[in-house]
C-alpha positions in Angstrom: -12.8 13.1 -1.3 -10.4 10.6 -0.6 -7.0 10.3 -1.4 -4.9 7.4 -2.3 -1.2 6.9 -1.5 1.2 4.5 -3.2 2.6 2.2 -0.1 5.1 -1.0 -0.5 4.1 -4.5 1.4 6.7 -5.5 3.9 4.8 -8.3 5.5 1.7 -9.8 5.5 -0.7 -12.0 7.9 -4.2 -13.0 8.6 -6.1 -10.8 11.0 -9.7 -12.1 12.4 -10.4 -13.9 8.9 -9.4 -11.1 6.3 -5.9 -10.9 4.6 -4.0 -7.5 6.3 -0.7 -6.3 6.0 2.5 -3.9 6.8 3.4 -1.3 4.2 5.7 1.2 4.5 4.5 4.7 2.8 8.3 6.6 2.3 9.8 5.2 5.7 6.3 5.3 7.7 5.2 1.8 8.0 0.9 1.6 8.8 -0.9 -2.0 8.5 -3.4 -1.8 6.2 -6.2 -4.5 5.1 -5.9 -6.5 2.1 -8.8 -8.0 1.6 -9.9 -6.7 -1.7 -6.4 -7.6 -2.9 -6.2 -11.5 -2.0 -3.2 -12.0 -4.5 -1.0 -9.1 -3.4 2.0 -10.3 -1.3 5.3 -8.7 0.0 7.2 -6.4 -2.2 4.2 -5.0 -4.0 3.1 -2.0 -4.5 -0.4 -0.8 -3.5 -2.7 2.0 -4.3 -4.1 2.6 0.0 -7.0 4.5 0.8 -8.8 4.4 3.8 -6.1 1.8 5.2 -7.8 -0.5 2.4 -5.6 -1.3 -0.2 -7.6 -1.0 -3.4 -5.1 -1.6 -6.6 -1.8 -3.5 -6.9 0.6 -0.8 -8.9 3.7 -1.7 -10.5 7.0 -0.4 -9.4 7.7 2.6 -11.7 4.2 3.9 -11.1 4.5 4.1 -7.3 7.9 5.2 -7.5 7.0 8.0 -9.8 4.0 8.8 -7.5 6.5 8.9 -4.6 8.5 10.8 -5.7 5.7 14.0 -6.6 4.5 13.5 -3.9 8.1 14.1 -1.8 8.6 17.2 -4.0 5.7 19.0 -2.7 7.4 18.6 0.4 
């Protein structure tokens, strides 16, 4: 089973011909692959699973999910 986490894209770049970016997951920055979401840009919230962004989220949905995860400890 895979778990998807919401993250906010802070920057984008091209790596080996693929769109990539850095995402902030509640204060932890990780590089992610954006190849599946070519319209994603800095400031967007995305659902990330296994290092790949799989869906663009609206801000309210992402922040609600992040708050729920924080409440779990």
